[in-house]
C-alpha positions in Angstrom: 28.4 103.4 79.8 28.1 107.0 78.7 25.5 109.9 78.5 24.8 111.5 75.2 22.7 114.6 74.4 20.7 115.0 71.2 19.2 118.6 71.3 16.2 119.4 69.2 17.2 120.3 65.6 20.8 119.4 66.8 21.2 123.0 67.9 22.6 123.8 71.4 22.1 127.5 70.4 18.3 127.0 70.3 18.4 125.3 73.7 20.5 128.1 75.1 18.2 130.7 73.8 15.2 128.9 75.3 17.0 128.7 78.6 17.7 132.5 78.6 14.1 133.2 77.9 12.8 130.8 80.5 15.2 132.1 83.1 14.2 135.7 82.3 10.6 134.7 82.8 11.5 133.2 86.1 12.8 136.6 87.2 9.3 138.1 86.6 8.1 138.1 90.2 4.4 137.6 90.9 2.5 140.3 92.7 3.2 139.9 96.3 -0.2 140.9 97.8 -0.6 139.1 101.1 1.8 136.3 100.0 4.6 135.6 102.4 8.2 134.9 101.6 8.0 131.1 101.7 5.1 131.1 99.4 7.2 133.1 96.9 10.1 130.7 97.2 7.8 127.7 96.7 6.4 129.1 93.5 9.8 130.0 92.1 11.0 126.5 92.9 8.1 124.9 91.1 8.7 127.1 88.1 12.4 126.4 88.2 11.7 122.7 88.2 9.4 123.1 85.1 12.1 125.1 83.3 14.7 122.4 84.2 12.5 119.6 82.8 11.8 121.6 79.6 15.4 122.2 79.0 16.1 118.4 79.6 13.4 117.5 77.1 15.0 119.9 74.6 18.5 118.3 75.2 17.0 114.7 75.0 19.7 113.0 77.1 20.3 109.2 76.4 22.2 106.7 78.4 24.3 104.4 76.2 25.9 101.1 77.4 27.2 97.7 75.9 25.9 94.2 76.8 27.9 91.0 76.0 26.1 87.6 75.6 26.9 84.1 74.4 24.9 82.5 71.5 23.2 79.2 72.1 25.0 76.2 70.4 24.8 72.5 70.4 27.6 69.9 70.6 26.4 66.7 68.9 27.8 63.3 69.9 27.0 60.4 67.5 27.8 57.0 69.0 27.9 53.7 67.0 25.9 51.0 68.7 26.0 48.4 65.9 27.1 44.8 66.6 30.6 45.4 65.1 31.4 47.5 68.2 31.3 44.2 70.2 34.4 42.9 68.4 37.3 42.4 70.8 40.2 44.0 68.9 41.2 46.9 71.2 44.2 46.8 73.6 44.3 43.6 75.7 41.5 42.1 73.7 39.0 44.7 75.0 35.7 45.1 73.1 35.3 48.3 71.1 32.2 49.1 73.1 34.1 48.9 76.4 36.8 51.2 75.0 34.1 53.7 73.9 32.5 53.7 77.3 35.9 54.3 78.9 36.5 57.3 76.6 33.1 58.8 77.5 33.8 58.2 81.2 37.1 60.0 81.0 35.4 63.0 79.3 32.5 63.1 81.7 33.6 66.1 83.7 34.4 68.1 80.6 31.1 67.2 79.1 29.3 68.3 82.2 31.1 71.7 82.0 30.2 72.2 78.4 26.6 71.0 79.0 26.3 73.9 81.6 27.0 76.5 78.9 25.7 74.8 75.7 23.3 72.1 74.7 24.7 68.5 74.6 22.9 66.4 72.0 23.8 62.7 72.3 22.7 60.1 69.7 23.3 56.5 69.2 22.9 55.0 65.8 22.7 51.7 63.8 20.5 52.0 60.7 19.4 55.5 61.9 20.0 57.8 64.9 18.1 57.8 68.2 18.4 60.5 70.9 20.1 59.4 74.1 19.2 60.7 77.6 21.9 62.7 79.3 22.4 63.8 82.9 24.8 66.7 83.0 27.8 65.3 81.2 26.8 61.7 81.6 25.4 59.9 78.5 23.2 56.9 79.1 24.3 54.3 76.6 22.6 50.9 75.9 24.2 48.0 77.8 25.3 46.2 74.7 25.7 47.2 71.0 22.9 45.3 69.1 22.4 47.2 65.9 22.3 45.1 62.7 23.5 47.9 60.4 26.0 50.8 60.5 24.4 53.5 58.5 26.7 56.5 59.2 25.2 58.5 56.3 21.6 58.0 57.2 22.3 58.7 60.9 24.1 62.0 60.1 21.1 63.0 58.0 18.7 62.2 60.8 20.8 64.2 63.3 20.8 67.2 60.9 17.1 67.0 60.6 16.5 66.9 64.4 19.0 69.7 65.0 17.8 71.9 62.1 18.0 75.6 62.8 20.6 75.3 65.6 24.2 76.4 65.6 26.5 73.4 66.0 29.7 73.6 67.9 30.7 70.4 66.1 29.8 66.7 65.6 31.8 64.0 67.4 31.5 60.6 65.7 32.6 57.6 67.8 32.5 54.5 65.5 34.6 51.9 63.8 34.0 54.0 60.6 32.8 51.1 58.4 29.5 51.7 56.8 27.5 48.5 56.6 23.9 49.2 55.5 21.2 48.0 53.2 19.0 50.2 51.1 17.4 52.6 51.8 19.8 53.3 54.7 23.0 53.2 52.6 23.3 56.9 52.1 27.0 57.8 51.6 28.3 59.5 54.7 30.2 62.0 52.5 26.8 63.5 51.5 25.9 64.5 55.0 29.5 65.6 55.7 29.2 68.1 52.8 26.1 69.5 54.4 28.1 69.9 57.7 30.8 71.8 55.8 28.2 74.2 54.4 26.9 74.8 57.9 30.4 75.5 59.2 30.1 72.6 61.7 33.3 70.5 61.8 33.2 66.8 62.5 35.7 65.2 64.8 36.0 61.4 64.4 37.2 58.9 67.0 37.8 55.4 65.4 37.6 52.2 67.4 38.9 48.8 66.4 41.5 47.5 64.0 41.3 47.7 60.2 42.0 44.0 59.9 39.0 43.1 62.0 38.6 39.4 62.2 41.7 38.9 60.2 43.5 38.9 63.6 41.0 36.3 64.8 39.9 33.1 63.1 37.4 33.0 60.3 36.7 31.1 57.1 34.5 32.7 54.4 33.4 31.5 50.9 33.8 34.8 49.1 33.0 33.7 45.5 31.0 31.1 43.7 30.8 30.8 39.9 28.8 28.2 38.0 27.2 28.1 34.6 23.4 28.9 35.0 22.5 26.0 32.6 23.9 22.6 31.9 22.7 19.6 30.0 21.9 16.3 31.7 25.0 14.2 32.3 27.3 17.0 31.1 30.1 18.3 33.2 29.3 21.3 35.3 32.4 23.3 36.3 32.2 25.2 39.6 34.8 27.6 40.7 35.1 29.5 44.0 37.3 31.3 46.4 37.8 30.9 50.1 39.3 33.5 52.5 41.0 32.1 55.5 41.9 34.3 58.5 43.9 32.4 60.9 44.1 28.6 60.6 47.7 28.9 59.2 49.2 25.5 58.3 45.7 23.9 58.4 43.9 22.0 55.7 40.3 23.1 55.1 37.8 20.9 53.3 35.7 22.7 50.7 32.5 20.8 49.8 30.2 21.1 46.8 26.6 20.2 47.7 23.8 19.6 45.1 20.1 19.6 45.8 18.4 16.2 45.4 14.9 17.3 46.4 13.6 20.5 48.1 15.5 21.1 51.3 17.9 18.2 50.9 21.5 18.6 49.8 23.9 15.9 48.8 27.7 16.0 48.8 28.9 15.6 45.2 32.5 16.8 45.3 35.2 18.0 47.7 38.6 19.7 47.6 41.0 20.2 50.4 42.9 23.5 50.5 46.0 24.3 52.5 46.3 27.6 54.4 49.8 29.0 54.4 49.2 32.7 55.5 46.4 34.4 57.4 44.0 36.3 55.1 44.9 34.1 52.2 42.5 33.8 49.3 42.3 30.2 48.1 40.9 29.2 44.7 38.7 26.2 44.4 37.8 24.2 41.2 35.2 21.4 41.4 32.9 19.7 38.9 30.2 17.0 38.7 27.6 15.8 36.2 23.9 16.3 37.0 21.8 13.2 36.2 18.2 14.6 36.0 16.7 17.7 34.4 15.3 20.5 36.5 16.3 23.5 38.6 18.6 22.7 41.5 20.3 24.5 44.3 24.1 24.4 44.4 26.1 25.2 47.5 29.9 25.7 48.1 30.7 25.5 51.8 33.5 25.0 54.3 32.3 23.3 57.5 32.4 25.5 60.6 35.9 25.4 62.1 36.8 25.5 65.8 37.2 29.1 67.1 35.1 30.8 64.4 33.1 33.8 65.7 31.0 34.0 62.5 29.8 31.0 60.5 27.1 32.6 58.3 29.8 33.4 55.7 31.0 29.8 55.4 28.9 29.0 52.4 27.5 30.5 49.2 24.7 29.1 47.0 23.2 29.6 43.6 20.8 27.8 41.2 21.5 25.8 38.1 19.0 24.8 35.4 19.8 21.2 34.3 18.3 20.9 30.8 17.1 17.7 29.2 19.8 16.1 27.2 18.9 18.1 24.1 18.5 16.4 20.7 20.6 13.4 19.8 21.1 13.3 16.0 22.7 10.4 14.1 24.2 11.7 10.8 25.2 8.9 8.4 27.1 9.9 5.3 28.7 8.0 2.5 30.9 10.6 0.8 33.3 13.4 1.9 31.2 16.2 0.4 31.1 19.8 1.3 27.4 19.8 2.4 28.0 17.5 5.4 30.6 19.9 6.9 28.3 22.9 6.8 25.2 20.9 8.1 27.3 19.7 11.0 28.6 23.3 11.6 25.0 24.6 11.6 23.8 22.1 14.0 26.8 22.4 16.3 25.9 26.1 16.7 22.8 24.9 18.7 24.1 23.8 22.2 21.0 21.6 22.7 21.6 19.5 19.5 24.2 16.8 19.8 25.3 15.3 16.4 27.0 11.9 16.1 28.6 11.8 12.6 29.4 8.4 11.1 30.9 8.0 7.6 30.3 4.6 5.9 31.9 3.7 2.6 29.6 0.9 1.1 32.5 -0.4 -1.0 34.8 -0.7 2.1 33.1 -3.0 4.6 35.7 -2.2 7.3 34.3 1.4 7.6 30.9 0.0 8.6 30.3 0.2 12.4 29.0 -3.0 13.9 26.5 -1.4 16.2 24.1 0.2 13.6 21.2 -2.0 14.7 21.9 -0.8 18.3 22.0 2.8 17.2 18.7 2.4 15.3 16.8 1.3 18.4 13.9 3.5 19.5 15.0 6.3 21.9 18.7 6.0 21.1 18.5 9.1 18.8 15.7 11.5 18.2 16.6 12.2 14.6 18.5 10.2 12.0 20.0 11.9 8.9 20.8 9.8 5.9 23.2 11.6 3.5 24.6 10.4 0.2 24.7 6.8 1.4 23.9 3.8 -0.8 21.4 1.2 0.7 24.0 -1.5 0.4 25.6 0.1 3.5 22.9 -1.5 5.6 21.6 -5.0 6.3 17.9 -5.8 6.0 17.6 -6.2 9.8 19.2 -2.8 10.3 16.7 -1.3 7.8 13.8 -3.0 9.6 15.2 -1.7 12.9 15.4 1.9 11.6 11.9 1.7 10.1 10.5 0.4 13.4 12.3 3.2 15.3 10.7 5.8 13.0 7.3 4.1 13.5 7.9 4.6 17.3 8.7 8.3 17.0 12.3 8.8 15.7 12.6 11.5 13.0 14.2 10.7 9.7 15.4 12.8 6.8 17.1 11.6 3.6 19.3 14.2 1.8 19.9 14.4 -1.9 22.9 12.7 -3.5 24.0 10.4 -6.2 23.2 7.4 -4.1 20.1 8.6 -2.3 16.4 7.7 -2.9 16.0 5.6 -6.0 19.6 5.9 -7.3 20.7 4.6 -3.9 18.6 1.4 -4.2 16.1 2.4 -1.5 13.0 1.6 -3.6 13.2 -2.1 -2.6 14.1 -1.6 1.1 11.9 -1.3 4.2 12.5 2.4 4.0 10.4 2.7 0.8 7.3 2.6 3.0 8.8 5.1 5.4 9.9 7.9 3.0 7.3 10.4 1.8 8.3 10.0 -1.9 7.9 7.1 -4.3 11.0 5.8 -6.0 11.7 4.0 -9.2 13.7 0.9 -8.8 15.0 1.2 -12.3 16.7 4.5 -11.5 19.5 2.6 -9.6 22.9 4.2 -9.8 25.8 1.8 -10.0 29.1 2.8 -8.4 31.2 2.5 -11.5 28.6 3.8 -14.0 28.3 7.4 -15.2 25.9 9.6 -13.3 22.3 9.2 -14.5 21.1 12.6 -15.6 17.5 11.5 -15.7 17.6 11.0 -12.0 18.7 14.6 -11.2 17.6 18.1 -11.7 20.5 20.2 -13.1 21.4 23.5 -11.4 21.3 26.3 -10.8 17.9 26.0 -9.1 16.1 28.4 -6.8 14.5 26.8 -3.8 11.3 28.4 -2.8 8.6 27.4 -0.2 5.3 26.3 -1.6 2.1 28.1 -0.3 1.9 25.5 2.4 5.6 25.6 3.1 5.6 29.4 3.8 3.8 28.8 7.1 5.6 25.5 7.9 7.8 25.6 11.0 10.8 24.2 9.2 10.9 27.0 6.6 10.2 30.1 8.7 13.0 32.5 8.2 10.6 35.2 9.3 7.4 35.2 11.3 5.7 37.4 8.7 4.6 35.5 5.6 5.6 38.2 3.1 8.9 38.7 4.8 9.5 35.0 4.8 8.9 34.7 1.1 11.3 37.7 0.5 14.0 36.1 2.6 13.8 32.8 0.6 14.0 34.7 -2.7 17.3 36.3 -1.6 19.0 33.0 -0.9 21.6 31.9 -3.5 20.5 29.1 -6.0 21.5 25.5 -5.4 23.7 23.4 -7.7 21.0 20.8 -8.4 18.9 18.1 -6.7 17.5 14.6 -7.0 14.5 14.4 -9.3 11.4 13.6 -7.1 8.2 12.7 -8.9 5.2 14.7 -7.7 2.9 11.9 -8.9 4.7 9.4 -6.7 4.4 11.3 -3.4 3.0 9.2 -0.6 -0.6 9.7 0.4 -0.8 12.6 2.9 2.7 13.9 2.0 3.1 17.6 1.9 5.3 19.4 -0.6 7.0 22.2 1.3 9.5 23.5 -1.1 10.2 23.2 -4.8 12.3 24.6 -7.7 9.8 25.3 -10.4 8.0 22.0 -11.1 10.6 19.9 -9.2 9.7 19.1 -5.6 12.7 19.7 -3.2 11.3 19.2 0.3 8.5 16.7 1.1 7.3 15.7 4.5 4.8 13.4 6.0 4.0 11.5 9.3 4.8 7.8 9.5 2.9 6.5 12.5 4.5 8.3 15.5 7.5 9.5 13.5 8.1 12.4 11.2 9.9 11.9 7.9 11.3 14.3 5.3 12.8 13.9 1.9 15.2 16.8 0.9 16.4 16.4 -2.7 19.1 19.1 -2.5 22.7 18.8 -1.3 24.2 22.2 -1.7 22.8 24.5 1.0 26.4 25.2 1.9 26.2 27.9 -0.8 24.0 30.0 1.4 26.6 30.1 4.1 29.4 30.8 1.7 27.6 33.8 0.3 26.8 35.5 3.6 23.5 33.8 4.6 25.0 31.8 7.4 22.2 32.8 9.9 19.5 31.6 7.5 21.4 28.4 6.9 21.7 27.7 10.6 18.1 28.5 11.2 16.8 26.3 8.4 18.7 23.2 9.6 17.9 23.8 13.2 14.2 24.1 12.5 14.3 21.1 10.2 15.7 18.9 13.0 13.4 20.4 15.7 10.4 19.6 13.5 11.5 16.1 12.9 11.9 15.6 16.7 8.5 17.1 17.3 10.0 20.0 19.3 8.0 22.6 17.5 4.8 21.3 19.3 6.3 21.7 22.8 5.5 24.9 24.6 8.3 24.1 27.1 10.7 27.0 27.2 8.4 29.4 25.2 7.8 31.4 28.4 11.0 32.4 30.1 12.2 34.4 33.0 15.8 35.7 33.3 17.7 36.8 36.3 21.1 38.3 35.9 22.2 36.7 39.2 20.9 34.1 41.5 22.5 35.4 44.8 21.4 38.6 46.5 22.0 40.3 49.8 19.0 40.9 52.1 16.9 43.9 50.7 19.1 44.1 47.6 17.2 45.0 44.5 16.4 42.0 42.3 15.8 42.9 38.6 14.3 40.4 36.2 13.1 40.1 32.6 10.3 37.9 31.3 9.2 37.1 27.8 7.9 34.5 25.4 9.0 33.2 22.1 7.2 31.9 19.1 7.8 28.4 17.9 10.4 29.8 15.5 12.4 31.2 18.4 11.5 34.8 17.7 10.1 37.1 20.4 6.4 36.8 20.7 4.8 40.2 20.4 1.6 41.1 22.4 1.9 38.4 25.0 0.4 39.2 28.5 2.3 38.2 31.6 1.6 37.8 35.3 4.4 37.4 37.8 4.4 36.6 41.5 7.1 36.2 44.2 7.0 33.1 46.4 8.8 33.8 49.7 10.7 31.1 51.7 7.7 30.8 54.1 5.4 29.9 51.1 3.5 33.2 51.0 3.2 34.9 47.6 2.7 38.4 46.3 2.0 39.8 42.8 4.7 41.8 41.1 4.3 44.8 38.7 5.8 44.5 35.3 6.7 47.2 32.8 6.7 46.5 29.1 9.8 47.0 27.0 9.2 46.0 23.4 8.2 42.3 23.4 9.6 41.8 26.9 8.6 42.8 30.4 10.8 44.2 33.1 10.3 43.9 36.9 12.1 44.4 40.1 11.8 43.0 43.7 12.8 45.3 46.5 11.5 43.6 49.7 13.3 40.3 49.7 14.8 40.9 53.1 14.5 37.4 54.8 17.3 35.0 54.0 16.2 31.9 52.1 15.1 30.6 48.7 12.6 32.6 46.7 10.7 31.6 43.6 9.7 33.9 40.7 6.8 32.5 38.9 5.5 33.8 35.5 2.5 32.8 33.4 1.7 34.1 30.0 -1.2 34.2 27.6 -1.5 35.3 23.9 -4.7 36.1 22.2 -6.5 34.9 25.3 -4.8 31.5 24.9 -2.4 30.1 27.6 1.2 30.0 26.5 2.6 28.3 29.5 4.6 29.3 32.6 8.2 29.6 33.8 9.8 29.5 37.2 13.2 30.7 38.4 14.6 30.6 41.9 17.0 32.9 43.6 18.7 33.0 46.9 18.8 35.8 49.5 21.8 34.6 51.5 22.1 34.8 55.2 24.5 37.6 56.0 25.8 38.9 59.3 26.4 42.3 57.9 28.1 43.6 61.0 30.4 40.6 61.8 31.1 39.0 58.4 34.0 41.5 57.9 34.0 43.9 60.8 37.3 45.6 60.2 37.5 49.3 61.1 37.6 51.9 58.3 40.1 54.5 59.4 40.2 56.0 55.9 36.5 56.9 56.0 36.8 58.5 59.4 39.8 60.6 58.2 38.0 61.7 55.1 34.9 62.7 56.9 36.9 64.8 59.3 38.9 66.4 56.6 35.8 67.1 54.5 34.2 69.1 57.3 37.3 70.9 58.6 37.5 68.7 61.7 40.1 66.2 62.9 40.5 62.5 63.2 41.6 61.8 66.8 42.4 58.9 69.0 39.7 58.0 71.6 41.9 59.1 74.5 42.0 62.6 73.0 38.2 63.0 73.6 38.5 65.0 77.0 41.0 67.4 75.6 38.9 68.1 72.5 35.8 68.8 74.6 37.8 71.3 76.7 39.2 72.9 73.6 35.7 73.3 72.1 34.5 74.9 75.3 37.4 77.4 75.3 37.4 78.3 71.6 34.0 79.9 71.6 34.9 83.6 71.1 33.0 83.6 67.9 29.8 82.9 70.0 30.2 86.1 72.1 28.0 88.9 70.8 28.3 92.6 71.9 25.1 94.5 71.8 24.9 98.3 72.3 21.8 99.4 74.3 20.4 103.0 74.4 18.2 104.1 77.2 16.6 107.5 76.8 16.1 109.6 79.9 13.6 112.2 78.6 10.8 110.4 76.8 9.5 108.4 79.8 6.3 108.5 81.7 8.0 109.6 84.9 9.4 112.7 83.3 6.0 113.6 81.7 4.2 113.0 84.9 6.7 115.1 86.8 6.3 118.0 84.4 2.5 117.8 84.6 2.7 117.5 88.4 4.9 120.6 88.7 2.7 122.7 86.4 -0.4 121.5 88.2 1.0 122.2 91.6 2.0 125.8 90.6 -1.5 126.4 89.1 -3.2 125.0 92.2 -1.1 127.1 94.6 -1.7 130.3 92.6 -5.4 129.5 92.5 -5.5 128.9 96.2 -3.6 131.9 97.1 -5.6 134.1 94.9 -2.9 135.0 92.5 -5.1 134.2 89.4 
C-alpha cells in the first residue's frame, strides 16, 4: 500500500504558490473590535482548516494497494456407468465398477478439499452424460452400472455443452475406454478431445479392466456368416462362417446350420464339430445343403450355449436366402458337331436360370441314341426342347407322339435350320408336321449319302431382319425402342444361309417374325398350350465371332424365355435389393428398388411405394428418392432385434406391375458384453491429445492433490486506487468549515 500525489497540472510549484498566498491571507487579521482572544483563535483555526483542505484538493492524494484473488474453475469427473463396467476382470476377480468406487473412496478427502476451493462437476455416462449429485468430495454413484452403450464422444460433448463458459481445471475420465455406441451417439471421442485441447483443459484418463475382456473368461461367438443371397431349388448352397472361442481349450464345439421351414420354425440341416486348441482361436466353418422349395428363407449359423458362458447373444448369426425356382430346363438334341451348337450352348449357359442338357445323336449310329428319349419327352420334364440338325430317323414314332403331346401340354419347341431339318430331315410325314408352324414338302427329303439339295436351302450371305410384327416381338427385342431395335439388327453380320421355308405353306395363325428378303427365317405359332418356333438359320455364331456376343446371348435367351412363356410372367419384374441382410440395431439400412421390362431392361417411369414391416407386425411407409430408373431409400429406426420385411409395390402407366419383398435381420446384440475388452490405446490417445496423462486408478488421489496445488495460473493480482480528495466527506468538511466561519463572523458582527 502506498500514497501517491497528483497535483493539478502536475505542478507542485503551482500548489506551493497557492499555499504561500493562502498562508499570507491567513496572516491578515480581522478587526478585533470587541472580539476576544479565543474568538480570534477559532476563526484562524477555521480558515487554516479550509486552507489545508484546499491544498489537499490541489495535491489530489490517492491511496494505491494490490488485491490477490483466485479465479473460479471447475474440475470435471466423467464416470463410465455402462454394463461393461460390471465385468469381473480386475485384481482378484473384482468388478471394474467396484474398483472404480474404491478409487473414488480413496480420493474422497482430496476431492473434498478441492471442492472447497473450486467447483466439482461429476457426471456419469452411458449413451450421454448425466449430472451426479455431490456432497463435499463424495460423489453419489448409481448402485450398479446399467447403461447399454458407452458413448465417450457424445458424453464429452454433452459435458462441454453444460460447462460452457467455465474455466476447466481438467477432465478426469474413469472408464474402460472402449467406445460402444449406436448412431447418433457414436461421435468419435477424439473430436471432443480436440475441443478440450483448444480450451486448454487437459484430460486425465483412468482405465479399468483388461484389454482381453472376456478372452480371459469363457465365451463362444459366431463372428462371420457368408452365404450366397440366391440359390436355385435343389442346388448346393455353400455356407461359410467363423467361430471365436475364448476358453474351452481342448473342447469340441458343435456348429449347427439351421434353415427356416416356415415362419418362426428352424430345422437343423447340417452340422460341423470344431476343435478348440487355444483360447481366442478363430475357427473356420464350411457347411452346405440343398434347399428343396422356392421362396425366401432364414438361414442361421449357431453354436449352442456352452456351460460357463456370460454372454450368449453372440452365439449365432442369421441371414436370408432367396431360393429360386429351378429355372428353365432345356433339352438340346443335335445330330452333327457343328459350330452353331457350341455358341448356342455358350449363350444359354451365360444365364444362370437356364439349364441346358445337351444330347448328340447320330442317326446312322444307333448306339449313340439314348434309350430314355420317351421319358425325356414327357410333359414337365423340360420346359423347352431344341431340335438341331437331326434327322427324323433318330426318333421312333412313339417318341415323336410323346414329344407332340408334351408340346400340346405346354412344352416349348424350336427346330433349327440344318441339312436334315424340316422337310430335308423327313419331318413332313411325322407327328411333328402338325406341331411345327411351317408346312414341309415330303419330296424335299435329304438322303445321307446324296449331294446337298440346293433347292431346299437359301444360299448366303443373308441379312436377318425382323418383320414389322417381329420388331415388337419379345424374342427379337435387342432394344426397347422400335427404331433402335431395327438399327441394332441391321448392324449384325449376315448369316451363311438357311433352310428354304415356303411362306405359302405357313400354318394357319403362324407369325413370320424375321426374314431375309423374301425368305422367312423365324416363324412362330401356338400349338394348344405350347409355343413352337421354326428357325431356318444355323450360323448365328457369326454374330458372336464379330463382336456382337451380347446381342447373340440376348437373342437366344429371349427365344427360350418366349418358348417357355416366361415373357408373360411379371414375377421378378419388380425387385428390391439390399446390400446386406444382417444389421446391428439402429444401423442404417440402404436399399434400392426398381422394375424391369419384359426384355430385362430397366423400366423407365415406374412409380413405387415401399413400407417397412417390423417384427411385431406394425408397418410404416418409407420415403424413396429417384435415381434414373431406380429408387433409393434408407431405414434408420430399425432398433429392435428381429426379422424385418421390406415390401415394395409398383405401377406403370397406372397399371400394376407387381410387388416384391425382401427380409433383413436386426441381430440381437449385447453391445456392452459381446466383446467388453478395455481399450487402453484410446485412453492413452485422448490424454495425449489434450496434454493430459493416462494414469492408473490408484493414482487418482495424488492427481487431485496435484491439480489443487498447481493453480498459480488461477491467482490474479489487481491494483486498486482509492482517491482521498474527491469524496463527499472532504467536500462536506470544506463546506462546513466555510459555513462555520461565515456564521461566526456574522454572529459576531464582523461582516
